[in-house]
C-alpha positions, 0 to 999 in steps of 0.5 A: 395551463398550456404547459400542463396540457402539453405534459398531459399529452406527453403522458399520453405518449409515454403511457405506462399501460400496467393493466395490459399484459406485459412481455417479459422482455426488458428493454431497460431498467432504471435502478432495477425497475423494468421497462418492457419492450412491449410498452415502448413499441405500443406507445411508439406506434400509438403516438408516432402520427401525432408527433409533428417533429420529424426528428422525433420519429427517428426510433433512436431519438424517440427512445432517448425521449422515452428514457428521459421521461421515465427518469423524470417520473422516477424522480417525481415518485422519489420526491413523493409528489404523488402523495401531495394532497393537491396532486391527489385532489386534482387527479380525482377531479380529472377522474370525475371528468373522464368517467363521463365519457365512459358512461355511454353505449357506443353502439347506440351512439353510433346509430344516433350519429349516423341518423343525425348525419343523414338528417343534417344533409337536408332541411324540412319546412313544417307546420305544427299544432301544439296542445300544451301539457306540463311534464308532471301533469295529472292523468286527468289533464293528460287525457284531456290534452290528448283528446284535444290533439286527436280532435284537431287531427280528425278535422284535418283528416276530414279535409279541413286546412291545416292552417285553419285548424292550427289557428283554432286549436294550437296553443303555440303563442306564435300561431297567430303570426305564422298559422303554425308554420315553423319555417325551415329547420334541420337536425338539432334545431328542435327537441328530439321527439319533434325532430323524429316525428318531422323526419319520419313523416312524408311530404304533405302528410300529417304525423300521429300525435306525439308528446314532447316536454311542451305537450302534445303535437301533430306535425305536417311536413310541407317540403324537404330539400337538400342543404347546400354543401360548402364553398372555398373562396378567396377574398380581399379585405380592407379593414375598418379600424382606428386609422381608417373610416368606413368611407376611406375603406370603401374608397380603397376597395373600389380602387382595388375593384377597378383594378380587377375590372381591368384584368389584374389578377385577384391573387396578386391584388390580395397578396399586395393589398388585402389586410387579412394577414392570414390569407393575403400571403395565399392570394386571399384563400380561405379554408372551405366553410359551410353555412353558419360557420363564419361570424359574418352572415353577410359574408356567407350569403355573398359567398354562397350566392356566387355560382360560377368558378372564378366569379367575383362579388361586388364590394360588400361591407361586414363588421370587419371591413370591406371585402371582394370575394372570389369563388374558387370551388363549391363542395359537396357536404362533408362525409360522415367521418369528417362530421363525426366528432362535431356531431358527437358533441352536439348529441351530448348536449341534445335530448337524444342523449337520454336514449344513449343513457337508457341503452347504457343502463340496460347494458349494465343490467345485463352485465351485472345480471340485475333484474327488476324485483317485482316482489320488493316493488309490491311490498313498497306499494303496500307499505308506503304511507299516504302521507309520503309527499309531506315534508317528513315521513318514516317508513318501516324503520324498525321492521326487519323486512327492510334488511332484505336484499333488493338486488346485488352487483357482484359482491355488493348487496343493496337492501330495501333500506337503501331504497328507502334512503334513496327516496328520502334523499330525492324528494324534489318534485315529490308534491306533483305525485298524488298516487303512491303506487305511481311514485314507486313505479317511477322512483324504483328504476331511478334507484336501480339506474343510479346504483348501477352507474355508481357501482360501475363508476367506482369500479371502472378501473377494474372493468375497463382497461381503456379507462385505467390506461387514460387515468394512468396518462393523467397520473404521469402527466400531472406528476411531471407537471408538478416536477417541472414546475418546481425544478425548472419553470419556477426556478427559471422565472425567479432567477432574474440574474441567471436569465440576464447572464444567459442573455448576455452569453447568447446575444447573437441568437436574438438578432433582428434581421435587416428591414426596409422602409419602402414606397410601393405603386401598383397598376395594371397599366404599365405606362403609369408605373413608368411615369411614377418611376420618371417622377421619382427620378426627377426627385419629386417627393412621394406626395407630389408623385401621388398627387400628379398621378391621382390627378391623371388617373385613379388606377394606381395603388400606392402604399408605404410598408416595412419589409424584413429581410428574408420575407418569404413572399415575392415582395422581397425581390427588390434592390436593397439600396436607398433610393433604388427603384425596382419594377416587377410584373406578375399576371398583367400587374406592374409593381414599383418598389423604392427603398426609402430607408434601411433599418440595419440588423441589430441585437434585440434588447432583453426587454424585447425578447424576455419571454424567448430568453426565459424559454431558452434558459429553461431548456438549458437548465432542463438539459443539465438537470437530465444529466444529473438524473442520469448520474443519480439513477442507473439506466441499463439498456438491453441493446439486443432487445433495443435492436429487436424493437427497432427492427420490428418498428421499422417494418 
């Protein structure tokens, strides 16, 4: 899947946007098939910021990659890979997924995005009263529920305490415990109509009655406050694992904390002893995070509790081990642009997404000039049988009336019969309707909406150039994946003899650097490290040194490690001879390193490095294959036009 994702990305880079108007200036041809300068310039400018390899940003190198890509696509089409059933099916699957992103109203989405962002910056404490009502409740039950919530609202308006009225009227099961108080919440924590009412109500005010999927509510806003922003912290972690109990980890973190109390640099201790490898090399620094971003609530609470810059927490235990946290910086909330993508994903999963869908449907009605057919609705209300909710029923199957046009979308006509078929195929929940007219009033707009969406989806390539271009990206990406899989990847995986031969020829590329087994002692007390050095020179064993030092003091940290030659951090600055002792100081912290054993450099075995060898072998046969394609297909470059492209892209 990784390779497929990569090739789909490359498809994006080398997209043939055939739906856009092309310049007539031909950059190069492959067997007389033209590739235009406009296409090359467009994809270069579109994707250059996404290319991480600086060498590929060179226009000449990028052009070579572009030509190679086109050659591969030419070969894929020559082999008929675009006609394979599996390819056609997978492309259609991608299309179905992509369509969803285009069935939306971008303007409405932007409004809701900004609203969600503003609301995410603060939280509300609110209480409510709920009168339960099913979504498909009868008119009688609906009126009764509404009258009940009005009655409760009236009592509050007349001065009765909200919590007392809530205990009397509210049908929320939690009211007996919380008197209707829901606590603190922010955007996306409640269904959208409830959130809308809460954020639209002033502090200490009570909202007008409103309806959600649960029934009728009134909400009282008790308080509002700005949310905390984000923090950047560093930490030192001692892990709890199969080799170390919680008690042993706690003892270790206390020793480290003692070093901090004696003035040793937090960064130096994190580099030496933190067992979070991704942060230790950076002095324990974590990326900034907001409330709820980490998998450890205890860690978050301790981090946000720190108030002053460089303030350090007491040791604390999480599910990962023992930690000490240092506050680096407190940050204001992220900007709208920083939060936009995450908010968009949450809106798609939220009930407010229905507002976007409704807005989009209205835009399609306007686009295709489709208006409500009142005459047809009247006809159906008069002719639908009273038995419409029964298991089977027929409606005017032989009447010529049903061939009448209901509405049209461009050249496509939809008749009364199409609506009848829709009613027959969408009968789930029909028994909740008791009134045929109400049934038609609800089902007609659903038919109209589904028809508009279906038409737009089926003709999306014609109506939306962006969508057509994205489909083209996938088309090319999937083609290239099938081609590479058959020509390169599968061949490389199965040809074990050739892979081993490649390894034997290129053994020197798979060397493991020299490494050193070391003994390390660190302390803020320089004289103690000198004592360790003295004992080692007296030929004391490491265990004897540890015992003698620990009996006199607990302020020395001992460890035994393996360091590879060329390691990028400061721990590699030591004498590389067996028995040699190196003492260094950093930020009032002294460290002794003694080499116990040298592990010489060696050629890694084939079994150790098999995956890397296969990857290198694949690359080598791909290079040979590209040379063959250049022989097979005639590539003619218009040097004058290429020079022009380079000049324009260099501005």
